[in-house]
N, C-alpha and C positions, 0 to 999 in steps of 0.2 A: 851807146848805152844798152839801147834794145838789145843790140846780139851779144853782149854781154852778159846781160839778165837771160837768157834762153838759153844761153852758155852753160851761168852755174846751175839752172830749173833743171840742164836736162843733166849733170852733170851731179848735181844732188840727189834728182831719179835712178842715176844708175848706182847711184853708190848707194843708196836706200836699197836698190833689187838686191843687189852684193852683200851688203848685208845681210839681209833676210836669207838667202842664198846659202849663209855660212849653216843654217841651223833647222831650216823646213826639209822634209822629207819629204812631202807629196808640194800640190798647188793649191791646197787646204789649206797646209800648214802656213805655205805661202803667203798667201791674200791673209790669215791672221797676227802673220807678224808686222804686213806693210799697213791693218790696220790700228795694229799698234802703236806704231809708227806716226796716223793721225789723216790716212790714207780711207778716204769714207765712198760710197757706191763699188767702188772695187770690181774690176771685173774685165778679163781679156780681151781685144781687141782680134776678133777670127777674120779670116778669110781665105773662100777656094783658091789653089793655087796650082796648076795642072791638075786638078780632079781633088785635091786634098784639102783635105780643114787642116791653116796652120793656124797659130799664135804669132799676130805680126805686133801687137802691143798690148798697152795698158791705158785703159780706161779707169777715172776717175776723177771727185771731189778734194779738194784742200783748201779749206779758209771757203765752201760758199762758192768754190770756183773749177768750171767743169777742163778736165785738161786730157787730152789723147797725146798720148806719147810713142810711137813706134819706134820698138827693138832696131832697128838702123839708125835712125837716129841717134842712140845712144850707144850704140858697137855691140849691140849683143839680138844672138837672135835665139829663137826656140832653141834650137839646139841645145844648145850653152846654157841653158836654165834649165833647159832637160835632164842632163850632161850630169851637173850641182846637185838636182835633185837625186837619181839613180844612186855618186856615191854617197851624200848621205845617208838613205835607204838603207845602204851597206853596210857602211861603215858605224850605222846604231849612235848618227850623231845625238848629241843632247843640245838640248837649248836653254843655252847661257848666257840668254841676252838677257839686258837689263832694261826690266819693266816701265823704267821712264823715261830707259832713254828717243833722246826726240827724232824724226825727223832731220835728214841732211835739208833739205829743204826750208826747212826751219832754221837752222844753225846756219846756215851760207846764203842762202838767194832774200831771206830777212835780213841780215844784216847792210845788203847793196846799199841801200839807201844813206844810211846811215854814216856810207862808208863816203859816198859821196858830197852827202850833206858837209862833210868835213873837208872834204877839196874845195868847193863853192865854197867854204868859207874862208879857208886861205887866201881864196883870191879875193 
């Protein structure tokens, strides 16, 4: 059960980042969109790799809990994120994101206990 919750959590974070990358033109806009989704204390995890400073993950709080998600855990990397940001900046993408849109964490992960309760009650 723990592994499935972790899988859903990572999938939800990845989907939130990908949704934000549809509209963000730079890292500031990316952070702003994720903040609207309910992420708090948002920051990138940086690491020196072969003498270069690279973004390797995302640090944030969600519902008063601190999380650290590395991009390789969710199948992303810094170059993919920068690629999307650069393409959006070139194409003059406008942010048509619904301001009431919830995080995928809230949509998917918080539903898991309800689903397991239903399974347990059937048994």
